[in-house]
KOLVEXGU-927055 format. One line per 10 residues: number of its first residue (from 1); their letters; for each residue x, z, y of N, C-alpha, C. Coordinates in steps of 0.2 Angstrom, whole numbers, always signed. Each point is the difference from the previous one (the first is absolute). Last residue first. Example, Ala and Ser with C-alpha at 12.3 -4.5 7.8 and 13.67 -1.06 7.14 Angstrom:
2
2 = SA = +64:+35:-11:+4:+1:+6:-4:+3:+5; +2:+0:-28:-4:+0:+6:+4:+0:+6
//
This chain:
305
305 = PALDPRLRHW = +685:+576:+602:-6:-4:+1:+1:-6:+5; +18:+11:-18:-2:+2:+7:-6:-5:+1; +8:+10:-24:-1:-6:+4:-2:+2:+7; +3:+16:-19:+7:-4:+1:-1:-6:+5; -19:+13:-9:+3:+4:+6:+7:-3:+2; -22:-8:-13:+7:-3:+0:+3:+4:+6; -21:+3:-19:+2:+1:+7:+7:-2:+0; -16:-11:-19:+4:+6:+2:+1:+0:+7; -18:-14:-12:+6:+1:-5:+4:+6:+2; -27:-9:+5:+6:+3:+2:+5:+1:-5
295 = SPHRLRGART = -18:-21:+2:+1:+7:-2:+6:+3:+2; -17:-24:+5:+6:+4:+1:-1:+7:-3; -13:-23:+1:+0:+5:-5:+7:+4:+0; +2:-18:+17:-5:+0:-5:+1:+5:-5; +9:-3:+27:+2:+1:-7:-7:+0:-5; +3:-14:+24:-2:+7:-3:+2:+0:-7; +3:-19:+16:+6:+4:-2:-2:+7:-3; -15:-19:+6:+2:+4:+6:+6:+4:-1; -9:-13:-17:+2:-5:+5:+2:+4:+6; +1:+14:-22:-5:-4:+3:+3:-5:+5
285 = RASYRVEGVL = +14:+11:-22:-2:+1:+7:-6:-5:+2; +8:+13:-24:+1:-6:+4:-2:+2:+7; +3:+17:-17:-1:-6:-4:+1:-7:+3; +11:+27:+4:-6:-4:+2:+0:-7:-4; +13:+27:+5:-1:-6:-4:-6:-4:+2; +16:+17:+15:-6:-1:-3:+1:-6:-5; +15:+19:+16:+0:-6:-4:-6:+0:-4; +6:+12:+25:-2:+1:-7:+1:-7:-4; +6:+16:+24:+1:-6:-3:-2:+1:-7; -4:+12:+25:+1:+1:-7:+0:-7:-3
275 = RPLVWRAGTV = -3:+3:+23:+6:+2:-1:+1:+1:-8; -18:-5:+20:+2:-5:-5:+8:+2:-2; -20:+17:+9:+6:-3:+3:+3:-5:-6; -26:+5:-1:+6:+4:-1:+6:-4:+3; -30:+1:-2:+6:-3:+2:+6:+5:-1; -26:-4:-11:+4:+5:+4:+7:-3:+0; -27:-10:-6:+7:+0:+0:+4:+5:+4; -24:-8:-4:+2:+7:-2:+7:+1:+0; -9:-24:-5:-4:+5:+3:+3:+7:-1; +11:-26:+3:-1:+6:-5:-4:+5:+3
265 = PPTEAFPCAD = +12:-23:+6:-7:+1:-1:-2:+5:-5; +23:-1:+16:-3:-2:-6:-7:+1:-1; +15:-5:+23:-3:+5:-4:-4:-2:-6; +22:-11:+11:-7:-1:+0:-3:+5:-4; +22:+2:+2:-1:-5:+6:-7:-1:+1; +7:+24:-10:+0:-7:-2:-1:-5:+6; -1:+25:+0:+7:-3:+1:+0:-8:-2; -19:+18:+11:+1:-4:-6:+7:-3:+1; -6:+24:+12:+0:-7:+1:+2:-4:-7; +0:+24:+2:-7:-2:+2:+0:-8:+0
255 = VAAIHLLAAL = +16:+16:-17:+0:-2:+7:-7:-3:+1; +15:+14:-21:-6:-2:+3:+1:-2:+8; +16:+9:-19:+1:-6:+4:-6:-3:+4; -1:+19:-15:+6:+2:+5:+1:-6:+5; -16:-2:-18:-2:+4:+5:+5:+2:+5; +6:-13:-18:-4:-4:+4:-3:+5:+5; +14:+9:-17:+4:-5:+5:-5:-3:+5; -10:+13:-17:+4:+4:+4:+4:-4:+6; -12:-12:-18:-4:+3:+5:+3:+4:+5; +12:-8:-18:-1:-5:+5:-4:+3:+5
245 = SAREAQSWGT = +2:+13:-19:+7:+0:+4:-1:-5:+6; -18:+1:-15:+0:+6:+4:+7:+0:+4; -3:-17:-15:-5:-1:+5:+0:+6:+5; +14:+0:-20:+2:-4:+5:-4:-1:+6; -7:+13:-18:+5:+3:+4:+3:-4:+5; -17:-9:-15:-3:+5:+5:+6:+4:+4; +6:-25:-8:-2:+6:-3:-3:+5:+5; +0:-27:+5:+3:+7:+0:-2:+5:-5; -8:-24:+3:+7:+1:-2:+3:+6:+0; -21:-12:+15:+1:+2:-7:+8:+0:-1
235 = GVSGAYHLLG = -11:-7:+21:-4:+6:-2:+1:+2:-7; +8:-17:+23:+2:+2:-6:-3:+7:-3; -4:-22:+19:-1:+7:-2:+2:+1:-7; +10:-20:+19:-5:+2:-5:-1:+8:-1; +14:-13:+16:+1:-4:-6:-5:+2:-5; +5:+0:+29:-3:+3:-6:+0:-5:-6; +19:+2:+20:-6:-4:-2:-3:+3:-6; +18:+7:+21:-2:+2:-7:-7:-4:-2; +22:-8:+17:-7:+3:+0:-2:+2:-8; +21:-11:+8:-1:+6:+3:-6:+3:+0
225 = ERREGVLVAG = +5:-20:-11:+1:-1:+7:-1:+6:+4; -8:+4:-23:+2:-7:+2:+0:+0:+7; -4:+19:-21:+2:-1:+7:+2:-8:+0; -19:+13:-15:+7:-2:-1:+2:-3:+7; -19:+19:-12:+1:-6:+4:+7:-2:-1; -23:+18:-9:+8:-2:+0:+1:-7:+4; -18:+23:-6:+0:-7:+3:+7:-2:+1; -11:+17:-19:+4:+0:+5:+0:-8:+3; -18:+18:-15:+4:-7:+1:+4:+1:+6; -11:+19:-7:-3:-5:-5:+3:-6:+0
215 = PLGELRGRGP = +10:+24:+8:-1:-7:+1:-3:-3:-6; -5:+26:+6:+5:-4:-3:-1:-8:+2; -16:+17:+4:+6:+3:+4:+7:-4:-2; -20:-2:-17:-1:+2:+7:+6:+4:+3; -5:-10:-23:+6:-2:+4:-1:+2:+7; -16:+4:-17:+6:+4:-2:+6:-2:+4; -21:-9:+11:+0:+4:-6:+6:+4:-1; +5:-20:+15:-6:+3:-1:+0:+4:-6; +20:-10:+18:-4:-1:-6:-6:+4:+0; +14:-11:+22:-2:+6:-4:-4:-1:-7
205 = VWGGIVVDAL = +17:-18:+13:-7:+2:+0:-1:+6:-5; +22:-11:+16:-3:+2:-6:-8:+1:+1; +25:-12:+12:-6:+4:+0:-3:+2:-6; +20:-13:+4:-2:+1:+7:-6:+4:+1; +22:-6:-18:-6:+3:+1:-2:+1:+7; +16:-19:-12:+0:+6:+5:-7:+2:+0; +14:-15:-20:-5:+1:+5:+1:+6:+4; +11:-18:-20:+1:+6:+4:-4:+0:+6; -4:-12:-25:+1:+0:+7:+2:+6:+3; -3:-14:-26:+2:+6:+4:+1:-2:+7
195 = RLIKIKLWAT = -15:-11:-23:+6:-1:+5:+0:+7:+4; -10:-9:-25:-1:+4:+6:+6:-1:+4; -14:-13:-20:+6:+0:+3:-1:+4:+7; -15:+2:-24:+1:-2:+7:+7:+1:+3; -15:-4:-24:+7:+3:+2:+1:-2:+8; -20:+2:-21:+1:-3:+7:+6:+4:+3; -10:-6:-27:+3:+5:+5:+1:-4:+7; -14:+0:-25:+1:-4:+6:+3:+5:+5; -5:+9:-20:+2:-7:-3:+1:-5:+6; -9:+22:+3:+7:+0:+1:+3:-6:-4
185 = SRVGPRYRSS = -25:+2:+12:+4:+0:-6:+7:+0:+1; -26:+3:+10:+6:+0:+3:+5:+2:-6; -25:-12:-1:+4:+6:-2:+7:-1:+4; -20:-15:+0:-2:+6:+3:+5:+6:-2; +0:-20:-16:-3:+0:+6:-2:+7:+2; +20:-11:-15:-5:+6:-1:-4:+1:+7; +16:-18:-16:-3:+1:+7:-5:+5:-1; +23:-1:-16:-7:-3:+1:-3:+1:+7; +27:-1:-8:-5:+4:+3:-7:-4:+0; +24:-6:-7:-5:+2:-5:-6:+3:+2
175 = LRKALLGELG = +19:-5:+14:-2:-7:-3:-6:+1:-5; +4:+16:+22:+3:+0:-7:-3:-7:-4; +5:+3:+27:-5:+0:-5:+2:-1:-7; +7:+6:+28:+3:-1:-7:-6:+1:-5; +4:-6:+28:-5:+2:-5:+4:-1:-7; +11:+3:+26:-1:-3:-6:-6:+3:-4; +7:-1:+28:+2:+3:-6:-2:-5:-6; -1:-5:+24:-2:+7:+0:+2:+4:-7; +15:-20:+13:-6:+1:-3:-2:+7:-1; +20:-12:+9:-4:+4:+4:-7:+1:-3
165 = AGQAAEWAQD = +20:-12:-9:-5:-4:+3:-5:+4:+5; +18:+10:-14:+3:-4:+5:-5:-5:+4; -8:+15:-17:+3:+4:+6:+3:-5:+5; -8:-9:-20:-6:+2:+4:+3:+4:+6; +16:-7:-16:-3:-6:+4:-6:+2:+4; +10:+17:-14:+5:-2:+6:-3:-6:+4; -13:+7:-19:+0:+5:+5:+5:-2:+6; +0:-14:-19:-6:-1:+3:-1:+5:+6; +18:+2:-14:+1:-6:+4:-6:-1:+4; +0:+18:-16:+4:+1:+6:+1:-6:+4
155 = GHGVIAAPTS = -13:-2:-19:-3:+4:+5:+4:+1:+6; +0:-15:-22:+4:-1:+7:-3:+4:+5; -18:-6:-19:+7:+3:+0:+3:-1:+7; -18:-16:-1:+1:+5:-6:+7:+2:+0; -17:-10:+20:+7:+0:-3:+0:+5:-5; -19:-15:+15:+1:+7:-4:+7:-1:-4; -13:-15:+22:+5:+1:-5:+0:+7:-3; -22:-10:+14:+7:+2:+1:+4:+1:-7; -21:-15:+6:+1:+5:-5:+8:+2:+1; -20:-10:+19:+6:-1:-5:+1:+5:-5
145 = WAAGALGLGE = -16:-11:+24:+1:+5:-6:+6:-3:-4; -8:-11:+19:-2:+6:+2:+0:+5:-6; +7:-23:-1:+2:+2:+7:-1:+7:+1; +3:-5:-25:-3:-4:+5:+2:+3:+7; +1:+3:-29:+4:-1:+6:-3:-4:+5; -5:+8:-26:-3:+2:+6:+5:+0:+6; -1:-4:-26:+3:-5:+5:-2:+1:+7; -5:+10:-23:-5:-3:+4:+3:-4:+6; +13:+13:-16:-2:-7:-3:-6:-3:+4; +10:+22:+6:+4:-6:+2:-2:-7:-3
135 = LLGRREAYPL = -12:+20:-6:-1:-2:+7:+4:-5:+2; +2:+7:-22:-7:-4:+1:+0:-1:+7; +19:+12:-6:+0:-7:-3:-6:-4:+2; +0:+23:+4:+4:-3:+5:+1:-8:-2; -11:+15:-15:-4:-1:+6:+4:-4:+5; +12:+7:-18:-5:-5:-2:-4:-2:+6; +15:+18:+3:+4:-6:-1:-5:-6:-2; -9:+22:+2:+2:-3:+6:+3:-7:-1; -15:+8:-20:+5:+3:+4:+2:-4:+6; -25:+2:-10:+6:-4:-1:+6:+3:+4
125 = NTTSRGDLHV = -23:+7:+2:+3:+3:-6:+7:-4:-2; -15:-7:+18:+2:+6:+2:+4:+4:-6; -13:-22:+3:+7:+0:-2:+4:+7:+1; -27:-12:-4:+4:+5:+3:+8:-1:-2; -18:-21:-1:+3:+6:-3:+4:+4:+4; -10:-21:+7:-5:+3:-4:+2:+6:-4; +15:-14:+13:-4:-4:-4:-4:+4:-5; +14:+16:+13:+1:-7:+0:-4:-3:-6; +8:+25:+14:-6:-4:-3:+1:-7:+0; +16:+15:+10:-4:+5:-4:-6:-3:-4
115 = VDFLMLHVPV = +25:-6:+13:-6:-3:-2:-3:+5:-5; +20:+0:+22:-2:+2:-7:-7:-4:-1; +14:-2:+20:+5:+3:-5:-3:+2:-6; -2:-14:+26:-3:+1:-7:+5:+3:-5; -4:-3:+28:+6:+1:-5:-4:+2:-6; -8:-13:+24:-2:+4:-6:+5:+0:-5; -1:-3:+28:+2:-3:-6:-2:+5:-6; -8:-6:+28:+2:+5:-5:+3:-4:-7; -2:-5:+29:-2:-2:-7:+3:+5:-5; -5:+0:+27:+3:+4:-5:-2:-2:-7
105 = RAAMRVARAP = -8:-13:+17:+5:+3:+4:+5:+4:-4; -19:-12:-9:+4:-5:+4:+6:+3:+3; -17:+14:-10:+4:-4:-5:+5:-5:+3; -16:+12:+13:+6:+3:-1:+4:-3:-5; -21:-9:+5:+4:-1:+5:+7:+3:-1; -16:+3:-16:+2:-7:+0:+5:-1:+6; -11:+21:-2:+5:-1:-5:+3:-7:+0; -18:+5:+14:+6:+2:+3:+5:+0:-5; -21:-7:-8:+2:-4:+6:+7:+2:+3; -11:+14:-17:+3:-6:-2:+3:-5:+5
95 = SGALGMRQQL = -6:+26:-2:+0:-4:+6:+3:-7:-3; -2:+20:-14:-6:-1:+3:-1:-5:+6; +21:+5:-12:-5:-3:-4:-7:-1:+2; +22:+9:+10:-4:-5:+3:-5:-4:-5; +18:+18:-3:-6:+3:+3:-5:-6:+3; +27:-5:-2:-4:+5:-4:-7:+2:+4; +18:-13:+10:-5:-4:-5:-4:+4:-4; +17:+8:+15:-4:-4:+4:-5:-4:-4; +17:+14:-11:-6:+4:+3:-4:-4:+5; +20:-9:-10:-6:-1:-4:-6:+4:+3
85 = LEFDSRGQHL = +22:+2:+10:-3:-6:+1:-7:-1:-3; +13:+19:-5:-3:+0:+7:-3:-6:+2; +11:+1:-21:-7:+3:+0:-2:+1:+7; +17:-17:-12:+0:+4:+6:-7:+3:+1; +18:-14:-19:-7:+2:+2:+1:+5:+6; +18:-20:-2:-2:+7:-3:-7:+2:+2; +11:-21:+8:+1:+0:-8:-2:+7:-3; -1:-4:+24:+7:-1:-2:+1:+1:-8; -22:+7:+4:+4:-1:+7:+7:+0:-3; -27:-1:-11:+7:+0:+0:+3:-1:+7
75 = AVVEGDLVAP = -22:+12:-13:+1:-5:+5:+8:+0:+1; -17:+5:-23:+5:+2:+5:+0:-5:+6; -14:+9:-24:-1:-4:+6:+5:+3:+5; +0:+2:-28:+1:+3:+7:-1:-5:+5; -9:+3:-28:+5:-3:+5:+0:+4:+7; -12:-7:-27:+2:+6:+4:+6:-3:+5; -22:-13:-14:+7:+1:+1:+1:+6:+5; -18:-13:-18:+0:+6:+5:+7:+1:+1; -14:-23:-9:+5:+5:+0:-1:+5:+5; -8:-26:-13:-3:+7:+3:+5:+5:-1
65 = HRGVADALPL = +3:-26:+1:+3:+6:-4:-3:+6:+3; -2:-24:+8:-5:+3:-5:+3:+5:-4; +12:-4:+23:-4:-5:-4:-5:+3:-4; +18:+8:+16:-1:+2:-7:-4:-4:-4; +3:-6:+23:+7:+0:-4:-1:+3:-7; -19:+1:+15:+1:-7:-3:+7:-1:-3; -5:+21:+10:-5:-1:-6:+1:-7:-2; +13:+7:+18:+2:+2:-6:-4:-1:-6; -6:-4:+24:+2:-6:-4:+4:+2:-7; -6:+17:+17:-6:-2:-4:+2:-7:-4
55 = LEPYAATIDA = +13:+14:+17:+2:+1:-8:-6:-4:-4; +0:+1:+25:+5:-4:-3:+2:+0:-7; -16:+15:+12:-2:-7:-2:+5:-4:-2; -3:+26:+3:+6:-4:-1:-3:-7:-3; -15:+18:+6:+5:+2:+4:+6:-5:+0; -20:+0:-15:-1:-4:+7:+6:+2:+5; -1:+11:-22:+1:-8:+0:+0:-3:+6; -2:+24:-8:+4:-2:+6:+1:-8:+0; -15:+22:-12:+1:-8:+0:+3:-2:+6; +3:+25:-13:-3:-4:+6:+1:-7:-1
45 = GSRSRLLMRG = +10:+18:-13:-6:-4:-3:-4:-4:+5; +21:+14:+2:-6:+4:+1:-6:-3:-4; +21:-12:+2:+1:+6:-4:-7:+4:+0; -5:-24:+7:+6:+4:+2:+0:+6:-5; -9:-26:-4:-2:+7:+1:+6:+4:+2; -10:-27:-1:+5:+4:+1:-2:+7:+1; -9:-25:-11:-2:+7:+3:+6:+4:+0; -8:-28:-3:+5:+5:+0:-3:+7:+3; -7:-27:-11:-1:+6:+4:+5:+5:-1; -2:-21:-12:+1:-2:+7:-1:+6:+4
35 = DGPLYIMARQ = -3:+1:-24:-5:-5:+3:+1:-1:+7; +12:+16:-14:+2:-7:-3:-5:-5:+2; +2:+25:+6:-4:-2:-6:+1:-7:-3; +15:+19:+14:-1:-7:+0:-4:-2:-6; +9:+23:+16:-5:-2:-6:-1:-8:+1; +20:+20:+8:-3:-7:+1:-4:-2:-6; +10:+24:+13:-2:-3:-7:-3:-7:+2; +18:+15:+15:-6:-3:-1:-1:-2:-7; +16:+15:+21:-1:-2:-7:-7:-3:-1; +16:-1:+22:-7:+3:-2:-1:-2:-8
25 = GDQKVEFAWQ = +25:+3:+11:-6:-3:+3:-6:+3:-3; +27:-1:-3:-3:+4:+4:-6:-3:+3; +16:-3:-24:-3:-3:+6:-4:+6:+4; +21:-1:-19:-5:+4:+3:-3:-3:+6; +13:-14:-20:+1:+3:+7:-6:+4:+1; +8:-1:-25:-3:-5:+5:+1:+3:+7; +9:+2:-28:+1:+2:+7:-3:-5:+5; -1:+9:-28:+0:-6:+5:+0:+3:+7; +8:+11:-26:-4:+0:+7:+1:-6:+3; +12:+7:-20:-7:+1:-1:-4:+0:+6
15 = DEVAPGPLAG = +24:-2:+1:-3:-6:-3:-7:+1:-3; +12:+18:+10:-2:-4:+5:-3:-7:-3; +11:+21:-9:-7:-2:-2:-3:-5:+4; +23:+9:+2:-1:+0:-7:-7:-2:-2; +7:+2:+23:+3:-6:-3:-2:+0:-8; -16:+14:+16:+7:+0:-1:+2:-6:-4; -22:+3:+17:+2:+1:-7:+7:-2:-1; -10:+9:+23:+2:-6:-3:+2:+1:-7; -17:+18:+11:+6:-3:+1:+2:-6:-4; -25:+9:+10:+5:+1:-5:+7:-2:+2
5 = PAALM = -30:+2:+5:+7:+1:+3:+5:+1:-5; -22:-13:-8:+2:+7:+2:+7:+0:+4; -21:-20:-2:+7:+2:-2:+1:+8:+2; -24:-13:-7:+4:+2:+5:+7:+2:-2; -23:-16:-7:+5:+4:-3:+5:+2:+6
//
């Protein structure tokens, strides 16, 4: 079951919802037949069990309760899920020996948030509140897995806490919602915390098709110690009129030399004088300081580069 993008439920209805921290990892279904074995499958259905050997003892923790659980595999950095860190562990299902070595360097943690089958019966038709009770009743808390808290009501406080902790966002789940496999449902809402950054445009990449002659993306940077450091590529967030207006400004500012301290790894880039300042939304930053999931918000002619 997948969550739909949405807004925080209001105070009048928030007692009908539970709020969980939105994790930034690899979604997984965990099959535990109750005989000491475990099978981990990704959203695509691929068997990823061998990629995460530190999770295998979960089968013993469940004991003789056959179960199918839903969760997210994450790599933690300073208590928060870090997808960039997790990428070092993904894709190793075909290399078990390497996965074991990487587990010692970059351990993962399994966040469990639902149960869809338990003790020989499907639980998908039970409301979320009952399924959550069954999951918590399993008492699954270990070094490599846990059942994070779900808070009923108090959405504004949960939102403020998530913002203050630098988390990616919240998941709001209607207490009465059934589990609908394969469905992106508005009974589950993903509410991302978006941050704003002022950036300087240093280049752009031409669009294709209907965007020919217009910027498909702009290359942006941030100034540190007098140098413009590349912060990422922004390719969404404009209306057609805004894109055309920006294109005119970019053509006027064209130069031959790259203005960034280090040339961005982008094919077909065109450079401009670093004079235009824009404001972008983004969800998080990589370890290198790059913006994750950036989208254009507005041009800032009021700010000097």
